[in-house]
C-alpha positions as a Markdown table, in Angstrom:
| # | Residue | x | y | z |
|---|---|---|---|---|
| 1 | Met | 107.9 | -59.3 | 14.6 |
| 2 | Glu | 106.1 | -58.5 | 11.1 |
| 3 | Trp | 104.0 | -60.6 | 8.7 |
| 4 | Ser | 101.7 | -59.7 | 5.8 |
| 5 | Ala | 99.0 | -61.2 | 4.5 |
| 6 | Glu | 95.4 | -61.1 | 3.4 |
| 7 | Gly | 92.7 | -61.5 | 5.4 |
| 8 | Ile | 89.0 | -60.3 | 6.4 |
| 9 | Leu | 88.0 | -57.3 | 8.5 |
| 10 | Leu | 85.7 | -59.0 | 11.5 |
| 11 | Ser | 85.5 | -55.9 | 13.6 |
| 12 | Val | 86.1 | -51.9 | 13.8 |
| 13 | Ser | 86.5 | -49.8 | 17.2 |
| 14 | Asp | 87.3 | -46.5 | 17.8 |
| 15 | Leu | 90.6 | -45.5 | 19.8 |
| 16 | Gly | 90.8 | -41.8 | 20.4 |
| 17 | Glu | 90.3 | -38.9 | 18.2 |
| 18 | Ser | 91.8 | -40.5 | 14.8 |
| 19 | Ser | 92.8 | -44.2 | 15.7 |
| 20 | Ser | 90.8 | -47.6 | 15.0 |
| 21 | Ile | 91.2 | -51.0 | 16.5 |
| 22 | Ile | 90.5 | -53.7 | 13.9 |
| 23 | Glu | 90.3 | -57.2 | 14.3 |
| 24 | Val | 91.5 | -59.6 | 10.9 |
| 25 | Phe | 91.4 | -63.1 | 10.7 |
| 26 | Thr | 94.3 | -64.3 | 8.2 |
| 27 | Arg | 94.4 | -67.9 | 6.9 |
| 28 | Glu | 98.1 | -68.0 | 7.8 |
| 29 | Tyr | 98.1 | -65.9 | 11.2 |
| 30 | Gly | 94.3 | -66.9 | 12.8 |
| 31 | Leu | 92.5 | -64.2 | 14.5 |
| 32 | Tyr | 94.8 | -61.0 | 15.7 |
| 33 | Lys | 94.1 | -57.2 | 16.3 |
| 34 | Gly | 96.1 | -54.3 | 16.3 |
| 35 | Val | 96.0 | -50.3 | 15.8 |
| 36 | Val | 95.5 | -48.7 | 12.4 |
| 37 | Arg | 96.5 | -45.1 | 12.9 |
| 38 | Gly | 94.3 | -42.7 | 11.3 |
| 39 | Gly | 92.3 | -45.2 | 11.2 |
| 40 | Lys | 88.9 | -42.5 | 11.2 |
| 41 | Ser | 90.5 | -40.3 | 8.3 |
| 42 | Lys | 88.8 | -39.9 | 5.2 |
| 43 | Lys | 91.3 | -42.1 | 2.9 |
| 44 | Ile | 91.3 | -45.2 | 5.1 |
| 45 | Gly | 88.1 | -44.8 | 7.1 |
| 46 | Pro | 85.8 | -46.4 | 4.0 |
| 47 | Ile | 88.3 | -49.0 | 3.6 |
| 48 | Leu | 87.5 | -50.2 | 7.4 |
| 49 | Gln | 83.5 | -52.0 | 6.9 |
| 50 | Pro | 83.3 | -55.5 | 8.5 |
| 51 | Gly | 83.6 | -58.2 | 5.7 |
| 52 | Ala | 86.2 | -56.1 | 4.1 |
| 53 | Gln | 89.0 | -58.3 | 1.9 |
| 54 | Leu | 92.3 | -56.9 | 3.2 |
| 55 | Asn | 96.0 | -57.2 | 2.5 |
| 56 | Val | 97.5 | -56.4 | 6.0 |
| 57 | Thr | 100.9 | -55.7 | 7.5 |
| 58 | Trp | 100.8 | -56.2 | 11.2 |
| 59 | Arg | 103.8 | -55.1 | 12.9 |
| 60 | Ala | 104.6 | -55.4 | 17.2 |
| 61 | Arg | 107.7 | -55.7 | 19.2 |
| 62 | Leu | 106.7 | -59.0 | 20.4 |
| 63 | Glu | 103.9 | -61.8 | 19.0 |
| 64 | Asn | 101.8 | -61.0 | 22.0 |
| 65 | His | 101.4 | -57.1 | 21.9 |
| 66 | Leu | 98.6 | -55.0 | 20.1 |
| 67 | Gly | 100.4 | -54.4 | 16.7 |
| 68 | Ile | 100.2 | -51.9 | 14.4 |
| 69 | Phe | 98.1 | -52.9 | 11.2 |
| 70 | Ser | 98.9 | -51.6 | 7.6 |
| 71 | Pro | 95.9 | -52.2 | 5.7 |
| 72 | Asp | 95.2 | -52.1 | 1.9 |
| 73 | Leu | 91.9 | -52.6 | 0.2 |
| 74 | Ile | 92.0 | -56.0 | -2.5 |
| 75 | Pro | 90.7 | -54.5 | -5.6 |
| 76 | Val | 87.6 | -57.3 | -6.6 |
| 77 | Ser | 87.0 | -58.0 | -9.8 |
| 78 | Tyr | 83.5 | -58.7 | -11.1 |
| 79 | Thr | 83.8 | -59.6 | -14.8 |
| 80 | His | 82.2 | -62.7 | -14.1 |
| 81 | Leu | 79.1 | -60.9 | -13.1 |
| 82 | Thr | 78.8 | -59.6 | -16.4 |
| 83 | Leu | 76.1 | -60.4 | -18.5 |
| 84 | Pro | 76.4 | -62.1 | -21.9 |
| 85 | Thr | 76.8 | -59.7 | -24.9 |
| 86 | Lys | 74.9 | -61.8 | -27.4 |
| 87 | Arg | 71.1 | -62.4 | -26.6 |
| 88 | Ile | 70.0 | -65.9 | -25.9 |
| 89 | Val | 66.9 | -67.1 | -28.2 |
């Protein structure tokens, strides 16, 4: 079984020397846990912060198994937070 969706990272726990177990909540699939291989690496570790919005792909043989997550950070646009260019008097 495999699915992809946007989700919010709720928790991160260590698994062995280089992997992590994450808990993600998605609108389409609800609450899921899974393993992120290399979750403690310099590349993926900084992404795995609770509250982060992620694009995740979850794979497992059966739906009730602890699957494997492939997370990608959703780029955030801060254009709506910029200050006005004209001075208001």
